[in-house]
N, C-alpha and C positions, 0 to 999 in steps of 0.2 A: 294459176295465180299470176297476175300481171306483175311486171317489174316495179311499178309504182307501189302496189300493195306490199310486195316483198320489202321494199325500202322503208315503207311505213312501219312494218312489223319490226324491222331492225332498229329503227329510231325509237319505237316504243320500248323495246327490250333494253336498248342502251340506256334510255332515260331511267327506267325502273332500277336497273343494275347500279347506275351511278348514284341515284338518290339514296339507295340502300347503303352504298359504300360511304357516301358523305356522312350519313347519320351515324355510322359505326366508327368514324375517325376519332382518335383519342387526343390528338394534339394538332396544333397549327402546322407543324412540319408534315404530319401525315396528310393533312388536308391539301397542302400545297402539292404534295406528290400526286394526289388524286386529280388535282386540277390539270396538271401536266399530262397525266395518263388519259384523261377523257377529252380535254379541250386543247391540248397542245398541238404543235404542228404535226407531230407524228402520233397523235392520240387516237382513241377509238372513234370519235366523231369524224375526224378527218378521213379515216379509212372508209366509213360509210359513205361519205360524200363523193368518194371516187366513183361510186356506181351511178351518180347523177349524170355524169358526163356521157354515159352510154344510152341515156334516155333520148327519145325523140325531142326535138326542140319544143314542141307544143306541150309536152308533159313536164318539162323542167320547172316552170313557174309553180306548178301544183306541188311538187315535192319540195321545192325551195321554201314554201310557206311552212311545211312541217319541220324542215331543218331549222329555220329561224325560231320556231316555237320551242323546239327541243333545246337549242342553244340558250335561249333566254331562261328556260326553266332550270337548266343546270347552273347557269351563272347566278340566278337568284338564290338557288339552294346553297351554292358555295358561299355567297355573301352572308346568308343567314347563319349557316353553320360556323363560319369564321367568327362572326360576332359572338355566338354562344361560347365557342372555345376560348375566345379572348377574355370573356367575363369569367369563365371557369379558371383560366390561368391566373388572372388577377386575384381572384378569391383564394386560390391555392397559395399564391405568394404571400398574401396578407396573413393567411392562417399560419404559414411557416415562419413568418417574421413577427408574429404576435408576441407581445411582452406582457407578462403578468405583473400589472402595476401594483398588485397587493404584496409582492415580494419585497423584502427589505433591500434598500439600495446598496450598491457596492461602494465602499468607501476607499478612496485612493489615498496615497501618502500626502500628508499636509506639509506645506512649506513652513518655514520658521525664520524669525529674525536672526541674523547673525549676532553672536554675543557682543561684538563690538558695536553694532548698530543699536542693539538693546541698551548697552551702556551709554551711548551718546544720547539716546532718547530719554533715558532715566535722568541723567545728569542735567540735560537741558531743561527738562520739565520742572525740576526742583527750582531752578533759577527763574523760570517763567512764573512759577507760583509766587516767588518773592518779588515780582515786579520788574524783572530785567527783560529788556527787549532782545530778540535774537537777531544777530547780524552775521553776514557771510562776506568773504572776500576771495579774490583770485588765488589759485594755488601757484601760479607763476608770477613772481613779484620782481620789483626792481630793488636795488640796494637801498634807496632812500627809505621806502616803507619797511623793508625787512631789517635794516640795520641803522642807518643814519638817524631817522626820526625817533628811534628807540634808544638813542644815546649810546649806541654800540660803536666804538671808535674803529678806524681802519685797521689798527694793529690787533684787534681782538681775535683770539683763536677761532671763533665761530665763523669768521669771514675767510678762513683759509680754504684753499681748493680741496684739501683732503677731508674737510668737515662738511662742506656744502656742495650741493649739486648745481653748479653753474651750467647754463645752457649755451653751448658753443654757437658763436656767430649770431646771437640774438640779443638785441639791446632795446631799451625803452623807446618811447615815441620820440624823445629828443635826440636819441642816439648817443647819449652821454653816459649811460650806465648799463652794465651787463645785466641780463635777466637770470633768475635762479628759481629753483623750486623752494618755496618758503620753508624756513627751518622751524617756524613756530606760528601759532595763530595770532601772535601779538600785532602783526601788521594790520589786522582787522581793527584793532584798537585805534590806530592812527587814521585809517580810512573812515571809520564810523564817526570819530570826532570831527574830522574835516568835513564830511558830508553833513553832519548835524549843524555845524556852524554855517556852512554854505547855504543851507536852507533857512537861515535866520533863527536857528534855535539857540538856546542858552542853557547851560547846566541848571538843574540836575540832569545827568545822563547816566543810565545804568544799562550795560550791555553784556550779553553772553554770546560768545562766538565759537561754535563747534566747527571742526573741520580736520582735513588730512594735512599732514606735514611730512617733511622729508629730511633725513640726515644720513650721513655715511656711517651707519652702525648696523651690525647684525650679529647677535648672539642670543643667549637664553633670555635676556631681559631687554634687548634692543632690536629694532627692525628698521630697515632703511625707509619704510613708509609706515607711519603710525598716526594716531589721532590725538588731538588736544582739544581742550576747552579753555578758552580765555574768558576771564570775567573781570570787569572793571566798573567803577563808579566814580563820577566826578561831580562835586557840588561844593557849596560853601562849608567850610569847617569839617570836612571828612577827616576822620582820625584813625589811628591804629586800632582803637577800641571798636570802631565800626567794622573794620576788617576782621577782627577776631570774632565779633558777634556773628557776622555772616558765615565765616568758616565753621564756627561751632554748630550753627543751625544746619548748614549744608551737609557737613560730614555725618552728623547724627541722623539726618534724614536719609542719606544715601545708604549708610550701613544699617539703618533701621534699628538703631539702639543708641543710647547715650554714650558718646565716646569722649574720652579725655583728649585734649589737644595741647600742644605747646609750640611756641614760636622760638626758633633758634636764630640768632643773628647770622646773616649771610651777606653775600654780595651779588647783586644783579645790576647791570649797568642801567636798566630802565626803571628801577625803583630805588628809593632812598628815604627811610631805612628799608632794608630788605630782610626777609626771614624765610628760612625753611620751615615747613609745617609738618609736625609729627603727630600721629594719633596713638593712643594707647593700643597696644597690639590686640587686634580683634580675634586672634587665635588663642591667646593664653590669658586674656583679660589683664595684661600688664605684668604677669608673673615672671615672664622670661621663657622663651622657647627657641627652637631652631630658626623659625621664620624671622623673629625680631633679634636674633643673635644674642639672646639673653638679656637684652636691654629693657624689654617691656614696651618699646616704642618703635613705630614704623614711619619712615619718611614718606609723605604722600604728594607734596606739591611745593612750589616756590611762590612767594608772595611778597608784598611790600607796598609802600606808598609811592604813587606814580612820581617819577623824578621830575623836578621842575623843568628840566631841559626838554622832556617829552611833551609836556603841556605847551611850552613855548613853540615847539616845532609845528604845532597845529594851530597856533594863534590864540591859545587860552592864557589868560593872565594868571600866572602861578602865584602872584601875591594875593589874589582874590579867591581863587579856587584851589582845591586840593582833591586828591582821589586815591583810591587804592586799586590794586590789580593783583590777580594771581592766575596761574595757569597750571593745568594738571594733565597728565597723560591718561587717556581713556583706558587703554589696554591695562595699564598698571592698576587702575581702580577696579576694573572688572576682575583682574587676577586676584586681587586682595579679597574682593567680596565673594568670589566663587571658588577660591582655593585652587586656581590654575597654576601649575608649576613652571610652565614654559611658554613664553610669549609667542614662539613660532607656531604653536598649535592653532592660533587664530588664522594663520594664512596658509596652512598646508591642505586645506579643503578636504579634511577627513570628515566624511558625512556622519560617521558615528559620533565624533566629538561635537560637530555642529548641531546634530539632532538632540543630543543630550543637553547642550548648553543653551540652544536657541529657544525662543518663545514662539509657540504656534500662532499662526495668523488665520 
């Protein structure tokens, strides 16, 4: 047998062996190993080609043709097998990741409104239903809006450093007044009236202003940061009876029952006359209990007729117009409605408490 015939037999045997091995490969990694084994620099085909150099020059083109045919056949078989294995691997991955869409879904934990935010929303919604517009204002205020325009004199205790958070080295745009964290939402009353008049409006004006406020207090019933809702109305001939009617409707709507109310004379610099508002105890129906200290009444908010000096500070003629205003603490209202004993529970971020008190969204 000639050397050419011997090399042809080797190539035919190598091709048959390689094709069988390619067909038996189970994965792309196995196929890659076979590619190196047969077609690599040190592979089986390279070993066969070493014998070509021993042939006479005139015989080399003949065997070279068979070598190229073998190499092309192996490369084509490798590509075809690789494509098949890729399809199988993709199908296996899809099968392993398949989801049974008929199974019931997995429900995750639901978020909930913080009880204070719930209270803010409930309180604001009642006044919106009564026709009041919602207004907001900055939490960093100057002394004019927070004190002066509200008829709070310089010697008033609320303006003392130990009662109010003044901001060090921060002053208003004019540089004439120090800035502070607002101590109540009443500055929104001033800003809303000034803005309303600047836009060419004229009373009637009815506004509810919810928001955060800050004072130097911290105990069972006080927090350095808490929430208030300011409510006021200005129009011709607004009287104390209007104030009482709005309070009666609002408090009954919030506590979801008819509640008795009473107005006790009090003093607030921004209202005249002024009154503390009590409701019949919602826990004992006015019979007397630990919560109301046996009186049958619970204090809920402060109110009164807007002081003429407040109206004058924004440019409203106090001889032609009058108004009422009242402010309430949101946390206190929520505590009364939900029977929460300690204000600090709102801000301790105990998920158990918040989950129990919040409203799912």
